KOLLUMVO-801649 format. One record per atom (N, C-alpha, C, O, CB): residue in three letters; x, y, z. Coordinates in pm, whole numbers, padded with zeros to 5 digits, always signed. Glycine has a CB too. Example, Ala and Ser with C-alpha at 12.3 -4.5 7.8 and 13.67 -1.06 7.14 Angstrom:
BEGIN
ALA+01319-00569+00780/ALA+01230-00450+00780/ALA+01320-00330+00780/ALA+01424-00332+00846/ALA+01131-00447+00905/SER+01285-00225+00708/SER+01367-00106+00714/SER+01290+00003+00787/SER+01341+00114+00804/SER+01408-00060+00572/
// end
This chain:
BEGIN
MET-00804+01322+02382/MET-00742+01314+02251/MET-00761+01225+02151/MET-00680+01134+02139/MET-00633+01308+02264/PRO-00847+01233+02081/PRO-00888+01125+01962/PRO-00792+01022+01910/PRO-00690+01066+01859/PRO-00925+01198+01838/PHE-00807+00895+01915/PHE-00703+00792+01872/PHE-00809+00730+01779/PHE-00922+00691+01812/PHE-00627+00684+01999/ARG-00739+00727+01628/ARG-00809+00613+01534/ARG-00718+00514+01495/ARG-00596+00525+01508/ARG-00869+00668+01400/SER-00779+00410+01445/SER-00706+00335+01377/SER-00775+00239+01277/SER-00896+00224+01296/SER-00634+00274+01463/GLY-00723+00176+01179/GLY-00780+00126+01108/GLY-00676+00030+01015/GLY-00553+00030+01020/GLY-00856+00223+01055/VAL-00762-00052+00931/VAL-00680-00135+00826/VAL-00743-00117+00691/VAL-00857-00076+00669/VAL-00676-00295+00861/ARG-00631-00165+00583/ARG-00684-00169+00429/ARG-00618-00286+00386/ARG-00500-00313+00407/ARG-00646-00036+00326/TYR-00716-00365+00316/TYR-00692-00510+00263/TYR-00652-00461+00125/TYR-00713-00363+00083/TYR-00833-00626+00266/GLU-00562-00513+00053/GLU-00520-00508-00064/GLU-00517-00616-00159/GLU-00444-00700-00105/GLU-00421-00468-00054/HIS-00556-00661-00269/HIS-00557-00789-00347/HIS-00508-00702-00499/HIS-00578-00620-00559/HIS-00737-00886-00346/LEU-00382-00745-00533/LEU-00324-00673-00656/LEU-00295-00836-00752/LEU-00258-00935-00688/LEU-00149-00555-00608/VAL-00312-00842-00864/VAL-00316-00935-00954/VAL-00227-00867-01080/VAL-00275-00775-01145/VAL-00469-00974-00984/SER-00117-00911-01104/SER-00021-00863-01190/SER+00029-00972-01290/SER+00127-01040-01258/SER+00088-00808-01109/ASP-00032-00990-01404/ASP-00018-01075-01549/ASP+00082-01041-01572/ASP+00096-00925-01534/ASP-00105-01058-01671/TYR+00224-01105-01645/TYR+00314-01039-01684/TYR+00310-01123-01840/TYR+00323-01246-01836/TYR+00447-01038-01579/TYR+00290-01055-01973/TYR+00293-01129-02077/TYR+00434-01090-02180/TYR+00478-00977-02200/TYR+00149-01109-02142/GLU+00478-01203-02228/GLU+00583-01179-02321/GLU+00568-01193-02450/GLU+00573-01316-02462/GLU+00677-01246-02298/ASN+00545-01127-02606/ASN+00500-01180-02651/ASN+00366-01267-02708/ASN+00351-01353-02795/ASN+00553-01183-02628/GLY+00284-01206-02618/GLY+00158-01230-02635/GLY+00125-01373-02544/GLY+00013-01425-02547/GLY+00132-01235-02795/VAL+00244-01431-02459/VAL+00216-01533-02337/VAL+00220-01483-02246/VAL+00277-01374-02242/VAL+00287-01636-02311/ARG+00152-01550-02108/ARG+00139-01514-01980/ARG+00282-01627-01953/ARG+00314-01735-02003/ARG-00036-01543-01901/ILE+00343-01536-01848/ILE+00477-01607-01815/ILE+00417-01616-01664/ILE+00416-01511-01599/ILE+00648-01514-01846/ASP+00372-01721-01613/ASP+00349-01781-01465/ASP+00456-01713-01397/ASP+00432-01605-01343/ASP+00360-01954-01446/GLU+00605-01776-01392/GLU+00700-01728-01310/GLU+00675-01590-01237/GLU+00669-01564-01117/GLU+00811-01723-01386/GLN+00662-01509-01348/GLN+00656-01349-01333/GLN+00538-01318-01297/GLN+00548-01229-01212/GLN+00686-01265-01452/SER+00406-01351-01320/SER+00283-01306-01270/SER+00287-01315-01124/SER+00360-01385-01053/SER+00171-01382-01326/ARG+00205-01241-01093/ARG+00211-01258-00938/ARG+00061-01200-00866/ARG-00012-01129-00936/ARG+00354-01161-00876/THR+00029-01226-00751/THR-00102-01225-00665/THR-00037-01207-00569/THR+00052-01281-00527/THR-00203-01339-00655/TYR-00101-01045-00495/TYR-00056-01022-00381/TYR-00189-01008-00274/TYR-00290-00957-00322/TYR+00036-00899-00396/ASP-00191-01040-00172/ASP-00310-01030-00052/ASP-00197-00969+00042/ASP-00097-01026+00085/ASP-00401-01201+00014/ASN-00246-00817+00066/ASN-00189-00768+00256/ASN-00314-00703+00309/ASN-00413-00664+00247/ASN-00034-00620+00278/VAL-00291-00701+00417/VAL-00336-00598+00533/VAL-00253-00490+00573/VAL-00149-00514+00635/VAL-00358-00663+00654/PHE-00290-00362+00542/PHE-00179-00247+00577/PHE-00256-00181+00707/PHE-00378-00193+00703/PHE-00149-00118+00432/PRO-00198-00109+00826/PRO-00248-00061+00904/PRO-00222+00084+00908/PRO-00137+00144+00842/PRO-00225-00124+00996/SER-00306+00134+00992/SER-00314+00322+00993/SER-00340+00338+01120/SER-00417+00269+01186/SER-00443+00414+00897/PHE-00260+00454+01167/PHE-00306+00493+01313/PHE-00294+00646+01311/PHE-00203+00705+01253/PHE-00208+00423+01439/SER-00381+00698+01372/SER-00381+00873+01386/SER-00391+00908+01519/SER-00445+00817+01582/SER-00508+00953+01312/LEU-00357+01018+01601/LEU-00358+01056+01698/LEU-00395+01219+01691/LEU-00321+01277+01612/LEU-00245+01010+01750/ALA-00482+01298+01749/ALA-00536+01438+01765/ALA-00533+01489+01875/ALA-00577+01428+01973/ALA-00654+01455+01733/MET-00476+01621+01885/MET-00476+01696+02005/MET-00517+01840+01969/MET-00471+01895+01868/MET-00337+01688+02074/PRO-00612+01907+02059/PRO-00621+02063+02027/PRO-00496+02116+02090/PRO-00443+02062+02187/PRO-00762+02143+02092/VAL-00436+02258+02012/VAL-00339+02296+02085/VAL-00390+02447+02033/VAL-00388+02489+01917/VAL-00180+02227+02058/GLY-00432+02510+02145/GLY-00507+02618+02153/GLY-00630+02642+02038/GLY-00728+02569+02054/GLY-00408+02723+02153/LYS-00635+02727+01935/LYS-00765+02703+01835/LYS-00714+02644+01711/LYS-00769+02664+01602/LYS-00849+02846+01794/ALA-00582+02553+01732/ALA-00541+02493+01615/ALA-00549+02315+01682/ALA-00561+02276+01799/ALA-00367+02565+01558/GLU-00537+02245+01563/GLU-00545+02063+01635/GLU-00405+02026+01569/GLU-00378+02056+01453/GLU-00709+01924+01562/LEU-00321+01960+01653/LEU-00201+01899+01598/LEU-00237+01729+01587/LEU-00286+01665+01680/LEU-00065+01937+01704/SER-00208+01681+01477/SER-00201+01522+01434/SER-00117+01457+01414/SER-00014+01515+01380/SER-00245+01487+01347/LEU-00116+01350+01419/LEU+00058+01266+01381/LEU-00046+01148+01345/LEU-00153+01112+01396/LEU+00222+01221+01551/SER+00032+01100+01230/SER-00053+00944+01165/SER+00088+00883+01144/SER+00204+00918+01165/SER-00173+00952+00980/TYR+00016+00763+01086/TYR+00126+00659+01026/TYR+00000+00594+00939/TYR-00118+00583+00971/TYR+00225+00536+01157/THR+00060+00557+00831/THR+00005+00478+00728/THR+00066+00399+00646/THR+00120+00454+00549/THR-00049+00539+00660/SER+00076+00277+00655/SER+00179+00154+00586/SER+00115+00179+00419/SER-00007+00184+00407/SER+00142-00054+00667/LYS+00184+00192+00320/LYS+00259+00171+00205/LYS+00271+00059+00161/LYS+00348-00020+00216/LYS+00366+00208+00210/SER+00185+00019+00036/SER+00254-00131-00008/SER+00365-00095-00121/SER+00381+00019-00166/SER+00125-00252-00085/LYS+00420-00178-00150/LYS+00581-00145-00238/LYS+00562-00309-00304/LYS+00536-00406-00234/LYS+00779-00110-00103/TYR+00578-00313-00432/TYR+00549-00457-00490/TYR+00699-00419-00583/TYR+00737-00306-00614/TYR+00361-00494-00593/LYS+00762-00538-00610/LYS+00872-00544-00691/LYS+00816-00557-00847/LYS+00746-00657-00862/LYS+00966-00666-00643/GLY+00827-00506-00921/GLY+00796-00522-01106/GLY+00838-00654-01132/GLY+00896-00721-01047/GLY+00897-00410-01225/THR+00811-00694-01248/THR+00871-00811-01331/THR+00959-00787-01408/THR+01027-00880-01451/THR+00793-00876-01404/GLY+00984-00653-01450/GLY+01119-00629-01551/GLY+01245-00585-01433/GLY+01250-00554-01315/GLY+01084-00472-01689/ALA+01353-00608-01567/ALA+01460-00532-01476/ALA+01452-00404-01421/ALA+01428-00320-01507/ALA+01568-00519-01538/GLY+01464-00357-01304/GLY+01477-00221-01245/GLY+01335-00189-01248/GLY+01335-00066-01242/GLY+01574-00112-01323/GLN+01177-00240-01257/GLN+01072-00232-01232/GLN+01065-00233-01113/GLN+01130-00307-01039/GLN+01010-00299-01284/GLU+00956-00121-01066/GLU+00895-00111-00925/GLU+00767-00073-00920/GLU+00742+00027-00988/GLU+00960-00024-00841/GLN+00657-00131-00848/GLN+00511-00048-00863/GLN+00494-00025-00716/GLN+00506-00099-00618/GLN+00363-00141-00940/ARG+00464+00090-00731/ARG+00388+00132-00582/ARG+00258+00195-00569/ARG+00227+00286-00646/ARG+00465+00229-00508/SER+00168+00148-00464/SER+00064+00168-00468/SER+00018+00318-00456/SER+00103+00379-00392/SER+00027+00091-00391/ARG-00069+00387-00488/ARG-00133+00522-00505/ARG-00175+00552-00347/ARG-00150+00671-00325/ARG-00275+00519-00623/MET-00227+00491-00232/MET-00277+00490-00135/MET-00190+00516-00044/MET-00223+00521+00075/MET-00338+00400-00122/
// end
C-alpha cells in the first residue's frame, strides 16, 4: 500500500486600499505550511485511494468578505 505525504508552502500578500491610500491595519501577509497525505490500495482491477489536503482560508479585509485558496 503506497503512502504519500507532502507539504505546500503558501505566501500571500493582501494590500487593502481605500480611495488610493493603503490601509496598513487591513493589509495582511500570510505565511503558512499545509500538509497533504494519501493512501492507495488495489481492489481487484481497480485502486482505492484516500487522501487529505489542507486548504487555506483567509479572512477578507471588508465586511463579510472571505478569500479561499483555489489549491
